[in-house]
C-alpha positions as CSV (number, residue, x, y, z in Angstrom):
1,M,124.5,129.3,137.5
2,G,127.4,127.4,136.0
3,A,128.0,123.7,136.0
4,V,125.1,121.8,137.6
5,E,126.1,118.5,139.3
6,V,123.4,116.3,140.8
7,N,124.5,117.2,144.3
8,E,124.4,121.0,143.9
9,R,121.5,123.3,144.8
10,F,119.3,124.8,142.1
11,G,118.3,128.0,143.7
12,E,116.4,127.1,146.9
13,R,115.6,123.6,145.6
14,E,117.6,120.5,146.1
15,V,117.8,118.8,142.8
16,Q,119.7,115.6,143.6
17,G,116.8,113.3,144.4
18,D,114.4,114.8,141.8
19,Y,116.9,114.9,139.0
20,R,118.3,111.4,139.6
21,A,114.8,109.9,139.9
22,M,113.4,111.7,136.9
23,L,116.4,110.8,134.7
24,L,116.3,107.2,135.7
25,K,112.6,107.0,134.9
26,E,113.1,108.7,131.5
27,L,116.2,106.8,130.4
28,G,115.8,103.4,132.1
29,K,118.6,101.8,134.1
30,K,121.0,101.2,131.2
31,G,120.6,104.6,129.7
32,Y,120.9,106.2,133.1
33,D,124.1,104.4,133.9
34,D,125.6,105.4,130.6
35,A,124.5,109.1,130.7
36,I,126.6,112.0,131.8
37,K,124.6,113.4,134.7
38,S,125.9,117.0,134.8
39,Y,125.2,119.9,132.5
40,D,126.1,123.5,132.2
41,L,123.8,126.5,132.4
42,I,124.7,129.5,130.4
43,G,122.0,132.0,130.9
44,D,118.7,130.3,129.9
45,T,120.6,127.6,127.9
46,A,121.4,124.2,129.2
47,V,124.4,122.5,127.6
48,I,124.5,118.7,127.7
49,D,126.9,116.1,126.4
50,A,124.7,113.2,125.2
51,E,124.2,110.8,122.3
52,P,121.4,111.9,120.0
53,R,119.2,108.9,121.0
54,I,118.9,110.2,124.6
55,A,119.6,113.9,124.3
56,R,115.9,114.8,123.9
57,K,115.0,112.8,126.9
58,I,117.6,114.4,129.1
59,A,116.4,117.8,127.8
60,K,112.9,117.0,128.9
61,V,114.1,116.3,132.5
62,I,116.1,119.4,132.7
63,V,113.2,121.6,131.6
64,R,111.0,120.0,134.2
65,I,113.5,120.6,136.9
66,N,114.3,124.2,135.9
67,K,111.6,126.3,134.4
68,N,114.1,129.1,133.5
69,V,115.7,126.9,130.8
70,K,114.4,128.0,127.4
71,R,116.8,126.0,125.3
72,V,118.9,122.8,125.5
73,V,121.9,122.2,123.2
74,S,124.1,119.2,123.0
75,K,127.9,119.2,122.5
76,N,128.8,118.0,119.0
77,G,132.4,117.0,119.1
78,A,135.3,118.1,121.3
79,V,136.9,121.6,121.7
80,S,139.3,121.9,118.8
81,G,141.4,124.3,116.8
82,V,143.5,127.3,117.8
83,Y,140.3,129.2,118.9
84,R,139.2,126.3,121.2
85,T,135.7,126.2,119.7
86,R,133.2,123.4,119.4
87,N,130.0,122.7,117.5
88,F,126.6,122.2,119.2
89,T,123.2,120.8,118.2
90,N,119.9,122.3,119.2
91,V,117.9,119.7,121.2
92,Y,115.0,121.7,122.7
93,G,113.4,125.1,122.6
94,R,114.4,128.2,120.6
95,K,117.0,127.8,117.9
96,G,120.4,129.4,117.8
97,F,123.4,129.5,120.0
98,D,123.5,133.1,121.3
99,V,123.4,133.4,125.1
100,T,123.4,136.2,127.7
101,Y,125.1,135.0,130.9
102,R,125.5,136.6,134.3
103,E,127.9,135.8,137.0
104,N,129.6,137.7,139.8
105,G,127.8,140.9,138.9
106,I,128.8,141.0,135.2
107,T,126.9,140.3,132.0
108,L,128.4,138.5,129.1
109,S,127.0,138.1,125.6
110,L,128.3,135.5,123.2
111,D,127.7,132.8,120.6
112,I,128.8,129.6,122.3
113,R,129.9,128.1,118.9
114,K,132.3,131.0,118.0
115,A,134.2,131.6,121.3
116,F,135.4,129.4,124.1
117,F,133.6,129.9,127.3
118,S,133.1,127.8,130.4
119,P,130.8,128.7,133.3
120,R,132.8,126.1,135.4
121,L,135.5,128.7,135.8
122,S,133.3,131.2,137.6
123,Y,135.0,130.6,141.0
124,E,138.4,131.1,139.4
125,R,137.4,134.4,137.9
126,K,136.1,135.6,141.2
127,R,139.2,134.3,143.1
128,I,141.6,136.2,140.9
129,S,139.5,139.4,140.9
130,E,139.5,139.3,144.7
131,A,143.3,138.7,144.7
132,A,143.8,141.8,142.4
133,R,144.5,145.2,143.9
134,D,142.9,148.4,142.8
135,G,145.3,150.4,140.6
136,E,147.1,147.4,139.2
137,N,147.9,147.0,135.5
138,V,146.5,143.6,134.5
139,V,147.0,141.6,131.3
140,V,144.6,138.7,130.5
141,M,146.1,136.5,127.8
142,F,143.7,134.4,125.7
143,A,140.9,136.7,127.1
144,G,138.0,135.2,125.1
145,V,134.8,137.2,125.4
146,G,136.3,139.0,128.4
147,P,135.1,137.2,131.6
148,Y,138.3,137.6,133.6
149,A,139.2,141.0,132.2
150,I,135.7,142.5,132.7
151,L,135.2,141.2,136.2
152,I,138.6,142.6,137.3
153,G,137.9,145.9,135.5
154,K,134.5,146.2,137.2
155,E,135.7,145.4,140.7
156,H,138.8,147.5,140.4
157,R,137.9,150.7,138.6
158,K,141.3,152.3,139.1
159,S,143.1,149.4,137.4
160,R,144.0,149.2,133.7
161,V,143.1,145.9,132.2
162,V,144.2,144.6,128.8
163,G,142.5,141.5,127.3
164,I,144.4,139.9,124.4
165,E,142.6,137.5,122.2
166,L,143.6,135.9,118.9
167,N,140.0,135.0,117.8
168,K,138.6,138.2,116.2
169,T,135.0,137.1,116.7
170,A,135.6,136.5,120.5
171,C,137.4,139.8,120.7
172,A,134.4,141.6,119.1
173,Y,132.2,140.0,121.8
174,M,134.7,141.2,124.4
175,K,134.4,144.7,123.1
176,R,130.6,144.4,123.2
177,N,130.7,143.1,126.7
178,I,132.9,145.9,127.9
179,A,130.3,148.4,126.7
180,L,127.5,146.2,128.1
181,N,129.1,146.5,131.6
182,R,129.9,150.2,131.1
183,L,133.6,150.0,131.6
184,N,136.3,152.4,130.4
185,N,139.3,150.7,132.0
186,V,139.4,147.5,129.9
187,T,141.0,147.4,126.5
188,P,140.3,144.6,124.1
189,V,143.2,143.6,121.8
190,A,142.6,141.3,118.8
191,A,146.0,139.8,118.3
192,D,148.5,137.0,118.9
193,V,150.0,137.5,122.4
194,K,153.5,136.7,121.1
195,K,153.2,139.5,118.5
196,V,152.1,142.3,120.8
197,A,153.9,141.4,124.1
198,R,156.6,144.0,123.4
199,K,154.0,146.7,123.1
200,Y,153.2,146.1,126.8
201,K,156.8,145.6,127.9
202,G,157.1,146.0,131.7
203,F,153.4,146.9,132.0
204,A,151.8,144.2,134.1
205,D,151.5,143.9,137.8
206,R,149.3,140.8,137.3
207,I,149.0,138.4,134.3
208,V,146.3,135.8,133.8
209,M,147.1,132.8,131.5
210,P,143.9,130.7,131.2
211,L,145.1,128.5,128.4
212,P,145.7,125.2,130.2
213,K,146.8,123.2,127.1
214,D,149.7,125.6,126.0
215,S,150.3,128.2,128.6
216,Y,154.0,127.1,129.1
217,E,154.7,128.2,125.5
218,F,153.7,131.8,126.3
219,L,155.9,132.3,129.4
220,D,158.4,134.3,127.3
221,S,155.6,136.7,126.4
222,A,154.5,136.9,130.1
223,L,158.1,137.7,131.1
224,V,158.3,140.6,128.6
225,M,155.1,142.1,129.9
226,A,155.8,141.5,133.6
227,K,157.0,144.2,136.0
228,R,159.3,143.1,138.8
229,S,157.2,141.4,141.4
230,C,154.4,140.5,138.9
231,V,151.9,137.9,140.0
232,V,151.1,135.3,137.3
233,H,148.1,133.0,137.3
234,F,149.2,130.0,135.2
235,Y,146.7,127.3,134.1
236,A,147.7,123.8,133.0
237,F,146.4,120.2,132.5
238,G,148.1,117.7,134.8
239,S,147.8,114.1,135.6
240,K,145.6,113.3,138.6
241,D,148.3,111.5,140.5
242,N,150.9,114.3,140.1
243,P,149.4,117.5,138.7
244,Y,151.7,120.2,140.0
245,A,155.3,119.1,140.3
246,P,156.2,118.9,136.6
247,Y,154.9,122.4,136.0
248,I,156.4,123.9,139.1
249,D,159.8,122.5,138.1
250,R,159.5,123.8,134.6
251,I,158.4,127.3,135.7
252,R,161.3,127.6,138.1
253,G,163.7,126.3,135.5
254,F,162.4,128.7,132.8
255,F,163.0,131.7,135.0
256,R,166.3,130.4,136.3
257,E,167.6,130.2,132.8
258,R,166.7,133.9,132.3
259,R,168.3,134.9,135.6
260,R,165.0,135.6,137.2
261,K,163.1,133.8,140.0
262,A,159.6,132.5,140.4
263,R,158.2,132.0,143.9
264,I,155.1,129.7,144.1
265,L,152.3,131.5,146.0
266,F,149.3,129.1,145.6
267,K,148.1,126.1,143.7
268,R,144.8,124.3,143.4
269,E,142.9,121.8,141.3
270,V,140.4,123.8,139.2
271,R,138.3,120.9,137.8
272,T,138.4,117.4,136.4
273,Y,139.1,117.5,132.7
274,S,139.2,113.8,131.8
275,P,139.4,110.4,133.7
276,L,143.2,110.9,133.9
277,E,143.7,114.7,133.9
278,V,142.8,117.7,135.9
279,E,143.0,121.3,135.2
280,V,145.2,123.1,137.8
281,V,146.2,126.7,138.5
282,I,149.6,127.8,139.9
283,D,150.0,131.3,141.1
284,F,153.6,132.5,141.2
285,L,155.5,135.8,141.8
286,V,158.1,136.8,139.2
287,Y,161.0,138.8,140.6
């Protein structure tokens, strides 16, 4: 289970009424109105975003609703730094921040403080894996602990998948997760994409760029690694009122300047990121 909103199903049980009612009773009207009413499930760990004064109360409601939750942690600050990590505080249950998470038939192990990971991208990972073709060469930039790379590798055994990740700790988890899923067609690379791109010159039939804040800065590296007719999955943060046009124009302009072309294949809003921003994905063909 990934992100749990109050209108989603919790297994066979509808949680909307129960969760809202229990949260209102626990927090009171003012606390309820101010509280963020969604949370993430990563394995048996629930991740909330709450002030310390109400975090324990929210944890109590979550544990009542879902008996499989053994630990609740609260976000402590925003995602920051080149590794996109954040701190957490233990609120309920066993201590620590190590999790084992399963989605789409793969198993991932990680410490949520030491590597970026979002269960809210589960659909995107499945979508891209289904779009990939068996036998493709795939590069996943900013691969983290390997969710994109491992799913593609598991569902396409004849493909060669390279996951490149700057964070050495995250890359170590990716290596562990490759072994955990018994794969021999996924290669973890602990490096800066810009420094190793030429090693994979003309290698990729498909490139995944799940770094919405800075992906545009790595298009040069993508171009180096791309074959002719390479499909690129490009993620970005856009304004809610006009999320795609600025990036589509920049992508086309970038390749035009290099005497190449980019044809837009698909676009969608991935998730709401802030009151004014959404994360989007733009799939395009480089030729």
